[in-house]
C-alpha positions as CSV (number, residue, x, y, z in Angstrom):
1,M,68.0,-18.5,28.9
2,L,66.6,-15.3,27.9
3,V,63.1,-17.7,28.6
4,R,64.5,-18.8,32.0
5,L,65.0,-14.9,33.4
6,L,61.7,-14.1,32.0
7,L,60.0,-17.2,33.9
8,W,62.1,-16.2,37.5
9,L,61.3,-13.1,37.1
10,I,57.4,-13.9,36.8
11,V,57.8,-16.2,39.9
12,G,59.3,-13.7,41.8
13,F,56.7,-11.6,41.5
14,L,54.0,-14.0,42.0
15,I,55.7,-14.7,45.2
16,Y,56.4,-11.3,46.4
17,T,52.5,-10.4,45.4
18,V,51.2,-13.5,47.7
19,V,53.5,-12.2,50.3
20,Q,52.2,-8.6,50.3
21,M,48.4,-10.1,50.4
22,I,49.2,-12.0,53.3
23,K,51.3,-9.2,55.3
24,Q,48.2,-7.1,54.7
25,A,45.9,-9.5,55.9
26,L,47.5,-10.0,59.1
27,L,48.1,-6.2,59.7
28,K,44.8,-5.1,59.1
29,P,42.8,-3.6,62.0
30,P,39.5,-5.6,62.8
31,A,35.8,-4.5,61.0
32,P,34.2,-2.4,63.4
33,P,30.8,-3.6,64.2
34,A,27.8,-3.2,62.8
35,E,25.8,0.1,64.5
36,K,22.8,-1.7,63.9
37,S,21.7,-5.5,64.4
38,S,20.1,-7.4,62.0
39,R,17.0,-6.4,63.9
40,G,17.6,-2.7,63.4
41,E,18.7,-2.2,67.0
42,E,21.7,0.1,68.0
43,M,24.5,-1.7,69.3
44,I,26.1,-1.0,73.0
45,Q,29.9,-2.3,74.1
46,D,30.0,-3.6,77.2
47,P,32.5,-1.9,79.0
48,E,33.9,-5.0,81.0
49,C,34.7,-7.6,78.4
50,G,34.3,-5.3,75.0
51,T,31.2,-7.4,73.4
52,Y,28.7,-5.5,71.9
53,V,25.0,-6.4,72.2
54,P,21.8,-5.0,71.2
55,R,20.9,-2.4,73.5
56,N,17.3,-4.2,74.0
57,D,19.1,-7.3,74.9
58,A,22.0,-5.4,77.3
59,I,22.1,-5.4,81.3
60,K,21.4,-2.4,82.7
61,A,23.3,-1.0,85.4
62,H,23.6,2.6,87.3
63,L,27.0,3.4,88.1
64,K,28.4,6.8,90.1
65,G,25.6,8.5,87.9
66,K,26.1,6.9,84.6
67,T,24.1,4.3,82.8
68,L,26.1,1.5,81.8
69,Y,24.7,-1.5,79.5
70,F,26.8,-5.0,79.8
71,C,26.8,-8.4,77.9
72,S,25.9,-10.5,80.8
73,T,25.0,-10.8,85.1
74,G,28.6,-11.5,85.3
75,C,30.6,-8.6,83.3
76,R,28.2,-6.2,85.3
77,D,29.1,-7.9,88.4
78,K,32.9,-7.9,87.6
79,H,32.8,-4.5,86.4
80,Q,30.8,-3.4,89.7
81,K,33.5,-5.3,91.6
82,S,36.6,-3.6,89.7
83,S,34.9,0.1,90.3
């Protein structure tokens, strides 16, 4: 009888541990993107869709006196229309 109780406690603890690990994995905020690309370039966030692209590959646009960087011409055009 004591062995059964001990086994149930161990199984309960294992289930509790697995549930806690799953909760942490689901509630964990996404990791921030790398500040540099694999080629060592600075990464820039597209203001329209939020995608990160290397500065040298980004589409540059000057809007309202600011230089903005986009991942594609589609995002640039969409942002210009909404501004």
